[in-house]
C-alpha positions as CSV (number, residue, x, y, z in Angstrom):
1,M,127.9,115.4,99.1
2,N,124.9,113.0,99.0
3,F,126.0,111.3,102.2
4,K,126.2,114.7,104.0
5,N,122.8,115.8,102.7
6,I,121.2,112.6,104.0
7,L,122.8,112.8,107.4
8,K,122.0,116.4,107.9
9,V,118.3,116.0,107.1
10,L,117.9,112.8,109.2
11,S,119.7,114.4,112.1
12,L,117.5,117.5,112.0
13,I,114.3,115.4,111.9
14,G,115.7,113.2,114.6
15,M,116.3,116.1,116.9
16,T,112.7,117.3,116.2
17,V,111.2,113.9,117.0
18,S,113.3,113.7,120.2
19,L,112.0,117.0,121.4
20,I,108.4,115.9,120.7
21,F,109.1,112.7,122.7
22,L,109.5,114.9,125.8
23,L,105.6,114.8,125.8
24,D,105.9,111.0,126.6
25,I,108.2,111.8,129.5
26,F,105.8,114.5,130.8
27,I,103.0,111.9,130.9
28,G,105.4,109.6,132.9
29,I,106.0,112.4,135.4
30,L,102.3,113.3,135.5
31,Y,101.3,109.7,136.4
32,A,104.3,109.0,138.6
33,E,105.7,106.3,136.4
34,G,109.4,105.3,136.0
35,Y,110.3,107.8,133.2
36,L,114.1,108.0,133.9
37,K,115.2,105.3,131.4
38,F,113.1,107.0,128.7
39,L,114.6,110.4,129.6
40,Y,118.2,109.0,129.4
41,Y,117.5,107.4,126.1
42,N,115.9,110.5,124.7
43,I,118.8,112.7,125.8
44,L,121.3,110.2,124.2
45,F,119.3,110.1,121.0
46,F,119.0,113.9,120.8
47,M,122.7,114.5,121.5
48,L,123.7,112.0,118.8
49,N,121.6,113.8,116.2
50,F,122.7,117.2,117.5
51,F,126.4,116.3,117.1
52,I,125.8,115.0,113.6
53,W,123.9,118.2,112.7
54,I,126.6,120.5,114.3
55,S,129.4,118.7,112.4
56,L,127.5,119.4,109.1
57,Y,126.3,122.9,110.1
58,K,128.2,124.7,107.4
59,H,127.3,122.1,104.7
60,Q,124.9,123.7,102.2
61,L,122.0,121.3,101.5
62,N,121.2,120.7,97.8
63,L,118.6,118.0,97.8
64,K,117.9,116.2,94.6
65,I,115.1,113.8,94.0
66,K,117.4,110.7,94.5
67,D,118.6,112.2,97.9
68,S,115.0,112.8,98.9
69,I,113.8,109.3,98.0
70,L,116.6,107.7,100.0
71,I,116.1,110.0,102.9
72,V,112.4,109.1,103.1
73,N,113.1,105.4,103.1
74,L,115.9,105.7,105.7
75,L,113.7,108.0,107.8
76,W,111.0,105.3,108.3
77,I,113.6,102.8,109.4
78,L,115.1,105.4,111.8
79,L,111.7,106.2,113.2
80,G,111.0,102.5,113.7
81,I,114.2,102.1,115.7
82,T,113.6,105.3,117.6
83,G,110.0,104.5,118.5
84,A,110.8,100.9,119.3
85,M,113.4,101.6,122.0
86,P,110.9,102.8,124.7
87,L,108.6,99.9,124.0
88,F,111.6,97.5,124.2
89,I,112.8,99.1,127.5
90,Y,109.4,99.3,129.3
91,T,107.5,96.2,128.0
92,D,108.3,92.6,127.9
93,V,108.7,92.2,124.1
94,S,111.5,91.4,121.7
95,F,113.1,94.2,119.7
96,A,111.5,92.9,116.5
97,S,108.1,93.1,118.2
98,A,108.8,96.7,119.4
99,F,110.0,97.6,115.9
100,F,106.8,96.2,114.4
101,E,104.7,98.2,116.9
102,A,106.7,101.4,116.2
103,I,106.4,101.1,112.4
104,S,102.7,100.3,112.8
105,G,102.5,103.5,114.9
106,F,104.3,105.8,112.5
107,T,102.8,104.4,109.4
108,T,99.3,104.7,111.1
109,T,98.6,101.1,110.4
110,G,97.3,100.3,113.9
111,A,98.3,96.6,114.0
112,T,99.5,95.7,117.4
113,I,101.5,92.9,119.1
114,Y,100.1,93.7,122.6
115,T,97.5,91.4,124.0
116,D,96.7,93.3,127.2
117,I,96.9,97.0,126.1
118,E,95.4,98.3,129.4
119,A,98.2,96.8,131.4
120,L,100.8,99.1,129.6
121,P,102.1,102.2,131.4
122,K,100.2,105.3,130.5
123,M,103.5,106.8,129.2
124,I,103.8,103.9,126.7
125,L,100.1,104.2,125.7
126,F,100.7,107.9,125.0
127,H,103.9,107.1,123.1
128,R,102.0,104.7,120.8
129,S,99.4,107.4,120.1
130,L,102.0,110.1,119.6
131,M,103.7,108.0,117.0
132,H,100.4,107.8,115.2
133,W,99.9,111.5,115.3
134,L,103.4,112.3,114.1
135,G,103.1,109.8,111.2
136,G,99.6,110.8,110.3
137,L,100.2,113.9,108.2
138,G,103.7,112.8,107.5
139,V,106.9,113.5,109.5
140,I,108.3,114.8,106.2
141,V,105.7,117.5,106.0
142,L,107.0,118.7,109.4
143,G,110.5,118.3,108.0
144,V,109.6,120.5,105.0
145,G,108.7,123.4,107.3
146,L,112.1,123.1,109.1
147,L,114.2,122.3,106.0
148,S,112.9,125.3,104.1
149,M,114.5,127.5,106.8
150,I,117.9,126.0,105.8
151,N,117.4,125.2,102.1
152,P,114.4,127.0,100.5
153,T,115.0,125.1,97.1
154,G,115.5,121.6,98.4
155,S,112.4,121.1,100.5
156,L,110.1,120.8,97.5
157,S,111.7,117.6,96.3
158,L,111.4,116.0,99.8
159,F,107.7,116.9,99.8
160,K,107.2,115.3,96.5
161,A,108.9,112.1,97.7
162,E,106.5,111.8,100.6
163,S,103.3,113.3,99.1
164,T,100.5,110.9,98.8
165,G,98.4,112.9,96.3
166,I,98.2,112.3,92.6
167,A,99.8,115.6,92.0
168,L,101.4,118.2,94.4
169,E,99.2,121.3,94.7
170,K,100.8,124.4,96.3
171,L,98.2,126.6,97.7
172,T,100.7,129.2,99.0
173,P,103.7,130.7,97.3
174,K,106.1,128.8,99.5
175,I,105.9,125.1,100.2
176,K,106.9,125.8,103.8
177,D,103.8,127.8,104.3
178,T,101.6,125.1,102.8
179,A,103.2,122.5,105.1
180,L,102.8,124.6,108.2
181,R,99.2,125.5,107.5
182,L,98.4,121.8,107.0
183,W,99.8,121.1,110.4
184,I,97.7,123.9,111.9
185,I,94.6,122.3,110.4
186,Y,95.7,118.9,111.7
187,L,96.2,120.3,115.2
188,V,92.8,122.1,115.1
189,L,91.0,118.9,114.1
190,T,92.8,117.0,116.9
191,L,91.9,119.5,119.5
192,L,88.2,119.6,118.4
193,D,88.0,115.8,118.5
194,M,89.7,115.7,121.9
195,I,87.3,118.3,123.4
196,L,84.2,116.5,122.0
197,L,85.4,113.1,123.2
198,K,85.9,114.6,126.7
199,F,82.4,116.2,126.5
200,F,80.8,112.8,125.9
201,G,82.5,111.1,128.8
202,M,86.1,110.1,128.1
203,S,88.8,111.0,130.5
204,W,91.3,113.6,129.3
205,F,93.9,110.9,128.9
206,D,91.7,108.7,126.8
207,A,90.4,111.6,124.8
208,I,93.8,112.9,123.7
209,N,95.0,109.4,122.8
210,H,92.0,108.6,120.8
211,A,92.0,112.0,119.1
212,F,95.6,111.4,118.1
213,S,94.7,108.0,116.7
214,T,91.5,109.2,115.0
215,V,92.8,112.3,113.1
216,S,95.9,110.3,112.1
217,T,93.6,107.4,111.0
218,G,95.9,105.2,113.0
219,G,93.7,103.0,115.3
220,F,95.7,102.5,118.4
221,S,93.4,102.6,121.5
222,T,94.0,102.7,125.2
223,K,91.5,99.8,125.7
224,N,91.6,96.1,124.8
225,S,88.2,96.3,123.2
226,S,89.0,99.5,121.3
227,L,86.1,101.9,121.1
228,G,83.8,99.1,122.1
229,Y,84.8,99.9,125.7
230,F,83.0,103.2,125.6
231,H,79.2,102.9,125.6
232,E,78.3,106.5,125.0
233,D,76.8,107.0,121.6
234,G,78.3,110.5,121.3
235,I,81.8,109.0,121.4
236,I,81.0,106.6,118.6
237,W,79.4,109.3,116.3
238,V,82.2,111.9,117.0
239,T,84.9,109.3,116.2
240,T,83.0,108.3,113.0
241,L,82.8,112.0,111.9
242,F,86.4,112.7,112.6
243,M,87.6,109.6,110.8
244,L,85.6,110.7,107.8
245,L,87.0,114.2,108.0
246,S,90.6,112.9,108.3
247,G,90.0,110.7,105.2
248,I,89.3,113.8,103.1
249,N,92.2,115.4,101.2
250,F,93.7,117.9,103.7
251,L,94.2,120.4,100.8
252,A,90.4,120.6,100.7
253,H,90.5,121.6,104.4
254,L,93.3,124.1,103.6
255,K,91.1,125.6,100.8
256,L,88.3,126.1,103.4
257,Y,90.9,128.0,105.5
258,H,91.1,130.3,102.5
259,R,87.2,130.4,102.4
260,D,87.1,128.2,99.4
261,I,84.8,125.2,99.5
262,S,85.6,123.9,96.1
263,G,87.9,121.2,97.5
264,Y,84.8,119.4,99.0
265,K,83.1,119.5,95.6
266,S,85.7,117.4,93.8
267,E,84.9,114.1,92.2
268,E,87.0,112.2,94.7
269,V,85.2,113.7,97.8
270,R,81.8,113.1,96.1
271,W,82.6,109.4,95.4
272,Y,84.1,109.1,98.9
273,I,80.8,110.2,100.5
274,I,78.6,108.2,98.1
275,L,80.5,105.0,98.6
276,F,80.7,105.4,102.4
277,S,76.9,106.0,102.5
278,M,76.1,103.0,100.2
279,L,78.4,100.6,102.1
280,S,77.1,101.8,105.5
281,L,73.4,101.3,104.5
282,A,74.1,97.9,103.0
283,L,76.0,96.8,106.1
284,T,73.2,98.3,108.3
285,F,70.5,96.1,106.7
286,I,72.8,93.0,106.8
287,H,73.6,93.7,110.5
288,M,69.9,94.0,111.3
289,D,69.2,90.7,109.6
290,I,71.9,88.8,111.6
291,S,71.4,90.5,115.0
292,N,68.6,91.7,117.2
293,D,69.7,95.4,116.8
294,G,67.3,98.0,115.6
295,F,68.0,100.4,112.8
296,Y,69.7,103.0,115.0
297,D,72.1,100.6,116.7
298,A,72.8,98.9,113.4
299,I,73.6,102.1,111.5
300,K,75.7,103.3,114.4
301,H,78.0,100.3,114.3
302,S,77.9,99.9,110.5
303,S,78.8,103.5,109.8
304,F,81.6,103.4,112.3
305,T,82.9,100.2,110.9
306,I,82.8,101.4,107.2
307,A,84.4,104.7,108.2
308,S,87.1,102.8,110.1
309,V,88.1,100.5,107.3
310,M,87.7,103.0,104.4
311,T,89.9,105.5,106.2
312,T,92.2,102.7,107.3
313,T,91.9,103.7,110.9
314,G,91.2,100.3,112.3
315,F,89.1,101.1,115.3
316,A,86.2,98.7,116.2
317,T,83.1,98.9,118.4
318,I,82.3,95.2,118.0
319,D,84.0,92.2,116.5
320,Y,82.8,92.5,112.9
321,G,84.9,89.5,112.0
322,S,82.2,87.3,113.5
323,W,79.5,88.7,111.2
324,S,78.1,86.9,108.2
325,H,80.1,86.2,105.0
326,L,78.1,88.9,103.2
327,A,78.9,91.5,105.9
328,I,82.6,90.6,105.7
329,A,82.5,91.0,101.9
330,I,81.0,94.5,102.3
331,I,83.7,95.4,104.9
332,F,86.4,94.0,102.6
333,I,85.2,96.3,99.8
334,G,85.6,99.2,102.2
335,M,89.2,98.1,102.9
336,L,90.0,98.0,99.2
337,L,88.7,101.6,98.6
338,G,90.8,103.7,101.0
339,G,90.4,107.4,101.7
340,N,91.3,110.5,99.7
341,A,94.7,111.2,98.2
342,G,96.4,113.8,100.4
343,S,94.6,112.6,103.5
344,T,96.1,110.7,106.5
345,A,94.3,107.6,105.3
346,G,96.1,104.7,103.6
347,G,94.9,102.2,101.1
348,I,94.6,102.5,97.3
349,K,92.7,105.8,97.5
350,I,89.3,106.8,95.9
351,I,90.9,109.0,93.2
352,R,92.8,106.1,91.8
353,H,89.7,104.0,91.6
354,V,88.0,106.8,89.8
355,I,90.9,107.1,87.3
356,I,91.1,103.4,86.7
357,F,87.4,103.0,86.0
358,K,87.3,106.1,83.8
359,T,90.3,104.9,81.9
360,L,88.7,101.4,81.4
361,F,85.5,103.0,80.1
362,S,87.5,105.2,77.7
363,E,89.1,102.0,76.4
364,F,85.7,100.5,75.8
365,K,84.8,103.6,73.8
366,R,88.0,103.4,71.8
367,I,87.1,99.8,70.9
368,L,83.7,100.9,69.6
369,H,85.0,104.1,68.0
370,P,88.6,103.4,66.9
371,N,89.1,106.8,65.2
372,A,87.7,108.9,68.1
373,I,90.0,111.0,70.3
374,I,88.9,110.1,73.9
375,S,90.4,111.5,77.0
376,V,90.0,111.0,80.7
377,F,88.8,114.0,82.7
378,I,88.8,114.4,86.5
379,D,86.9,117.5,87.7
380,N,86.8,118.7,84.1
381,I,90.6,118.6,83.9
382,K,92.1,116.4,81.2
383,Q,94.5,113.9,82.8
384,K,97.9,113.4,81.3
385,E,99.0,110.0,80.2
386,R,101.7,110.1,82.8
387,I,99.1,110.3,85.6
388,L,97.1,107.4,84.0
389,S,100.2,105.2,83.7
390,A,101.4,106.1,87.2
391,T,98.0,105.2,88.6
392,F,97.9,101.8,86.9
393,G,101.5,101.3,87.9
394,F,100.8,102.0,91.5
395,F,97.8,99.6,91.5
396,T,100.0,96.9,90.0
397,L,102.8,97.4,92.6
398,F,100.2,97.5,95.4
399,M,98.5,94.3,94.4
400,M,101.9,92.6,93.8
401,S,103.0,93.6,97.3
402,V,99.7,92.3,98.7
403,G,100.2,89.1,96.8
404,V,103.7,88.5,98.1
405,V,102.6,89.1,101.7
406,T,99.6,86.9,101.2
407,I,101.8,84.0,99.8
408,Y,104.2,84.5,102.7
409,I,101.6,84.3,105.4
410,Y,99.9,81.3,103.7
411,A,103.2,79.5,103.3
412,R,103.8,80.0,107.0
413,G,100.8,77.7,107.6
414,F,98.0,80.1,108.3
415,D,94.6,80.0,106.7
416,A,93.7,81.8,103.5
417,M,91.4,84.5,105.1
418,S,94.1,85.5,107.6
419,A,96.7,85.6,104.8
420,I,94.7,87.7,102.4
421,S,93.1,90.1,104.8
422,G,96.3,90.4,106.8
423,A,98.2,91.3,103.7
424,F,95.7,94.0,102.8
425,A,95.7,95.2,106.4
426,L,99.5,95.6,106.4
427,V,100.2,97.0,102.9
428,G,97.0,99.1,103.0
429,N,98.0,100.4,106.5
430,I,94.5,99.3,107.8
431,G,95.5,97.4,110.9
432,P,93.1,94.6,111.6
433,G,92.0,92.1,109.0
434,F,89.8,89.0,109.5
435,A,90.2,85.5,111.1
436,L,93.4,85.2,113.2
437,V,94.2,88.9,112.6
438,G,90.7,90.2,113.1
439,P,89.6,93.3,115.2
440,A,89.4,91.1,118.4
441,D,92.9,89.7,117.9
442,N,96.5,90.9,117.2
443,F,99.8,90.1,115.5
444,S,101.6,88.8,118.6
445,F,101.6,85.1,117.5
446,F,103.9,85.8,114.5
447,N,107.6,85.2,115.0
448,D,110.3,87.9,115.0
449,F,111.3,87.5,111.3
450,D,107.6,87.7,110.3
451,K,107.3,91.0,112.2
452,I,110.3,92.5,110.4
453,F,108.9,91.3,107.1
454,F,105.5,92.8,107.9
455,S,107.2,96.1,109.0
456,V,108.7,96.4,105.5
457,A,105.2,95.7,104.0
458,M,103.8,98.6,106.1
459,I,106.5,101.0,105.0
460,I,105.9,100.0,101.3
461,G,102.2,100.8,101.8
462,R,102.9,104.1,103.7
463,L,105.3,105.3,101.0
464,E,102.9,104.1,98.2
465,C,105.1,101.5,96.6
466,Y,107.0,103.7,94.1
467,T,109.3,105.4,96.7
468,V,110.5,102.0,98.0
469,F,110.6,99.9,94.7
470,V,112.6,102.6,92.9
471,L,115.5,101.6,95.1
472,L,115.6,98.3,93.3
473,S,116.2,100.0,90.0
474,S,119.9,100.0,88.8
475,S,119.4,103.5,87.3
476,F,118.6,104.9,90.7
477,W,122.2,104.1,91.9
478,K,123.9,105.3,88.8
479,K,125.8,108.5,89.4
480,F,124.4,108.7,92.8
């Protein structure tokens, strides 16, 4: 029964992704590129999933949390293989490199193995951005909307397995409606970003690709120098704004849809804006000190850079890796923060930092007042012990994962800065790090095994550790 559940869900999502990949083929037709191999592959992939789904059509789904966890893990591997094939077919890279690029795309990490991006066919450039856009809000959220048509009771457990928030909040009676409305908001933000980028001078092709990468907080660009290729200030500011909006919990945007602005007044959003402003100003003055830029140019590049690393987008306007040590330290702090829970951003997330610091301060109070009853409140709501322990548990797993990847890269003979920043960039789904993996460089020099290892690290970060590491528990497989 479990095996059939898993196959039916994966085949349904596989068919959906295959249909969406027709947009890549349309771009190939539009720009008169050799799209036939892509078309044949896409038809084959669709038919394979279709036959699996048809053979299980009468099977009634009854998803349990174990099924959902395994589906989510297998889904990211399936997506990596699916997205890698067009890259493997059309570009001169190994399958491991293509798999790395596809996982980087779907997990919205934005790390790339391509040295000359502008030489890639437009169909492949669009394919990379489309993987970002699909992975941004979560392929599972799209799957929830479809699954609920088949199994109204099972989709909730799948949503919980993928959800990046501290707790799942349903704003509509049916989880399907919440998922679909989130996608509407996601689509609206993408269209607004695309139109504004076009208004400020981008071509339609560049505008849609960068809108996909921005709203998904992914970071793939159509240019070798990323956003540094575009010299129009409006493009830089628009991208900064939409990176920040995409780093906010999408449930806050959904509340605005219901004419409720309370989502933007949460502690997490307030700290998100405060920390962004503080780091941007600090980096602005540092940048002015080490360059000849005036205040306007300095704050433009600094705000963009902090927004890019905090939201784990990974765009760059200039090579900030060549700035001073103090500037790099400020940027590294931004990398550690992350965006909001429930956003398309990766990283540790602001809310977890808030919970960790409030818990630590409450422990200080307990030391001074042993008999006092002291609780942790977020937005005037008392947090359960389960939330606090889960937050510290995630932080521990996240840092352990970063530590393992750091040791691996360093043991391979690379310098400490490349190892540490590269590990944070991969597990945190940030994209570029510093030194050898800085914003002006890429991951092409690693060998195939490295890239598979790094792909696993990106999946761990995208699924926020627990969903992957629970597979290592013997209790997970008992009575499965």
